[in-house]
Phi, psi and omega in degrees: 000126177283123178273141178262089189239133175286167179299138180301320179296325178291324181291318178303310186294324176303310181294327181283317176299322178297321182285311184288318183076001183231131181295322178298318178296322182290314183297313178307312184298317183272358178052051171227177180283167171301317180292330175290325176293318181297324177295316177303316174292327177295315182296321177298310177306320175290335179287314186277341176079028182212149177283118188258339183226147164261126182273126184230164183296326178268007181146210177236141174230143183292142167279170175308315182289324180299315182293323171298321188285323178296322178298323178292316181295318183294315175311311180297315184289328173302313176302314183296314179300318171298315179301320178286325172302317176290325174295319176288326177300319183288326170302317182296324181291338179269342185266136179221122175254123176240141180225126188218167177300145183308309185291326177294325182293305190279333179271323189246304193280306189300319175300342179257351188305329183292339173296318177290319179293328179285331173277340179219066181299337181282357182265127181277096193264128180230119185246136175223156180243161175204162182260332185255151172296330173305321180287335182277326185276081175229152191292340180273010188245132182278321184225137167235147179245112188199173174251145179132177180295149178260138183294159186295332181266010185244156174235169180209155164252129178286134183248318182186157169258130182292133173241123185242131174201158185297145175219152179208175178267154177303328179298322178299309187290335187284329190250350185239187174304146181290161173239079188270313182237158181309317184301346176293344179293346174298330182270008174241164173273125177274140176249136184198171175232171177305316186292317192281338183311318184288328179287321174307301185308317180299322188287318182295320181296313180300326182280350187075029177253112186242358185238032168261124175259172182251015181292335179256011185279163172259123185259137182233170173283331179221165175294326181297332176287326174293323179297318185295319182290326177294315175306326181275003183075026181285326182180204185245117183265154161277101183283165174235121191293329181293328183282331197249013185308305186299326179293319182293315182298322178281349186085003181292331176226149177232149173251115190284341182238156180274353181273138179215155172243154180225139177285139186286328184261134179286153166280132179242161167255119186251149181200162174299135177295327185286335180261004195305330189249021172291145190308312186290326178285320183292328178291318177290321174304317179293321177289320179297313184299326179292317179290321175291331174294317172303317182293320178294320181295329181283354174303329183294341181274355185277119184287318189254042181292137182300148186264347181209150188231144167243126180283132181229165171024000000 
């Protein structure tokens, strides 16, 4: 069916002028000139074949036909406004922006994401990564996964306490000096980052090794790169068990020592307290906690799991 619809701009000008009764007010609302409003009104009157306004020195007043037509047009605009708001609201309910540390993204989250997508194909998922906590705590992020204090208007689900200890590939052990006691690390290349260096030092102190310097270490931009280099037999990295569980089970990496350090503060999944139970946020929260529980369960399959932990920072 072909519809007889007047130009939308003419309808907008008519509705605004009908509400305000003044040409200047209507023009200001629509961000157009006075002349543009007058032309739109004239076009609409010509289209409908009726006079909609009486022109006066002090402004405009609706005719009887204009009043009846304004009620219909206003109702139609209200319906469009409501439908658009509901549609945009439904889009917001489907969009989910998540920001996490770069290594957490590459080593733990991304390999599991297909499971979340399969369960929630309706969610428009957006993942970004950051190195610092400051970059994770942003207003345009729905969920962040990080370590540290939680702001007063935020809430969080505790996920895990980080566990650190040296890791290397079996090939490194088979072709190079042995790693029987922590002091043997002096004969190997350490793999580290600026952020990992303090954890390395904390582990060495806990293991009673005080004379290893990092002047011969290989430095990388992210811990994920140190893990990759360790898998390739380049040197010894400071591993994090939650990220490397599958490497340990598959035998791609081994932990030569039973010493380990553990963070005193937990990694949390943080989100706005006011939005905690929005469908897309709740779906991701539940999924991450279930996957982290699976990671903890698979710890039992690691043969060379450390036997003792020292809690640090």
